[in-house]
C-alpha positions in Angstrom: 73.9 71.9 -46.6 74.1 69.3 -49.3 75.6 66.7 -47.1 73.0 67.2 -44.4 70.3 66.7 -47.1 71.9 63.5 -48.4 72.5 62.3 -44.9 68.7 62.9 -44.0 67.5 61.3 -47.2 69.7 58.0 -46.5 68.8 57.9 -42.6 65.6 59.6 -42.2 64.1 59.7 -38.5 66.6 57.2 -37.3 69.3 59.4 -38.4 67.8 62.3 -36.5 67.4 60.3 -33.4 71.2 59.2 -33.8 72.1 62.7 -34.2 70.2 63.8 -31.2 71.9 61.0 -29.1 75.4 62.0 -30.4 74.6 65.6 -29.3 73.3 64.4 -26.0 76.4 62.2 -25.4 78.7 64.9 -26.5 77.1 67.4 -24.1 77.4 64.8 -21.3 80.8 64.0 -22.1 82.2 67.6 -22.5 79.8 69.8 -20.4 77.9 67.7 -17.7 80.6 65.5 -16.6 83.2 68.2 -15.9 80.5 70.2 -14.1 79.6 67.2 -12.0 83.3 66.7 -11.3 83.8 70.4 -10.5 80.7 70.3 -8.1 82.0 67.2 -6.3 85.5 68.8 -5.9 83.9 71.9 -4.6 81.7 69.9 -2.1 84.9 67.9 -1.0 86.8 71.0 -0.5 84.0 72.5 1.5 83.7 69.4 3.7 87.5 69.4 4.3 87.3 73.0 5.2 84.5 72.4 7.6 86.4 69.6 9.1 89.5 71.7 9.4 87.5 74.4 11.1 85.9 72.0 13.5 89.2 70.5 14.5 90.5 74.2 14.9 87.5 75.0 17.2 88.2 71.8 19.2 91.8 72.7 19.6 91.0 76.1 20.8 88.2 74.7 23.1 90.7 72.5 24.6 93.3 75.2 25.1 90.7 77.5 26.6 89.5 74.6 29.0 93.3 74.1 29.9 93.6 77.7 30.9 90.4 77.6 32.9 91.5 74.4 34.7 94.9 75.8 35.5 93.4 79.2 36.8 91.0 76.9 39.1 94.0 74.9 40.2 95.8 78.2 41.1 92.7 79.3 43.0 92.5 76.2 45.1 96.4 76.2 45.8 96.0 79.9 47.0 93.0 78.6 49.1 95.2 76.0 50.6 98.1 78.4 51.4 95.5 80.8 53.1 94.1 77.7 55.1 97.7 76.7 56.0 98.5 80.1 57.2 95.4 80.1 59.4 96.5 76.8 60.9 99.9 78.2 61.6 98.4 81.2 63.4 96.1 79.1 65.4 99.2 76.8 66.2 101.4 79.6 67.2 98.4 81.0 69.6 98.0 77.5 71.3 101.7 77.3 71.7 101.9 80.9 73.3 98.9 79.8 75.6 100.8 76.5 76.3 103.9 78.4 77.2 102.3 81.0 79.3 100.4 78.3 81.2 103.6 76.4 81.8 105.6 79.6 82.7 102.9 80.6 85.3 103.1 77.3 87.1 106.1 76.9 89.4 107.2 73.6 87.9 110.9 73.3 88.7 111.0 70.1 86.3 110.0 71.8 83.1 112.3 71.0 80.2 112.8 74.0 78.2 115.2 72.2 76.0 112.7 69.6 74.8 110.1 72.4 74.4 112.4 74.4 72.2 113.4 71.4 70.1 109.8 70.6 69.5 109.2 74.2 68.5 112.2 73.9 66.0 110.7 70.8 64.4 107.5 72.4 64.1 109.1 75.5 62.6 110.9 73.2 60.2 107.9 71.3 59.1 105.9 74.6 58.5 108.7 76.1 56.5 109.2 72.9 54.3 105.3 72.7 53.8 105.1 76.5 53.0 108.0 76.0 50.6 106.3 73.3 48.9 103.0 75.0 48.4 104.8 78.2 47.2 106.7 76.1 44.7 103.5 74.4 43.5 101.8 77.8 43.1 104.8 79.3 41.1 104.7 76.1 38.9 101.0 76.5 38.2 101.4 80.2 37.6 104.1 79.5 35.1 101.9 76.8 33.4 99.0 79.2 33.4 100.9 81.9 31.7 102.2 79.5 29.1 98.7 78.2 28.5 97.4 81.8 28.1 100.2 82.6 25.7 99.5 79.6 23.7 95.7 80.3 23.6 96.5 83.8 22.6 98.9 82.9 19.8 96.6 80.2 18.3 93.5 82.5 18.7 95.4 85.1 16.7 96.1 82.5 13.8 92.6 81.6 13.5 90.7 82.5 10.3 87.8 85.0 11.0 85.3 83.0 8.8 85.8 80.0 11.1 83.9 81.6 13.7 80.1 81.8 14.1 77.5 83.2 16.3 77.5 80.0 18.6 81.4 80.2 19.0 81.2 83.6 20.6 82.7 82.1 23.8 86.0 81.5 22.1 86.3 85.0 20.9 86.8 86.3 24.4 89.5 85.3 26.8 88.9 81.9 28.6 89.5 83.8 31.9 86.6 86.3 31.3 84.0 84.4 33.4 86.2 83.8 36.3 87.0 86.3 39.1 90.6 87.4 39.4 92.8 85.7 41.8 95.9 87.8 41.8 
């Protein structure tokens, strides 16, 4: 107490002001600055977490879009196969008509050998095209199964707090909006 009284008598109001500044500087250095650094660190961590969540959402959206794209490709390939089968049926019907017409006429010079060769060439082309379409369909099915598995696996790893109300689309399967093609 004596030291304080002696100090006050020598310094007066300037001493009180200096003491106040010293306390303020000490508080700023030991209390406010660490709080400010903590706040900045928390803000930076929060921003980094939000960026990571947004990258995760973007990745899941791209996986879901890939599943949808493959499913649409599979659907269009199945449509092509059905159209090709209809063409084959109409081609066979026209061949039967042509054969009936040529058999009903009494043409002595009809060349059955060239007709059967032509039929064999058509049959071979049809077989090759169907094999090609079937292979494309099987490859697309395999890619679709792999994309679905990847989407499910990545979705299972996703943290729940990363999802918000506007991201409910990603919570369900990317195939939910499309009709089944199998």
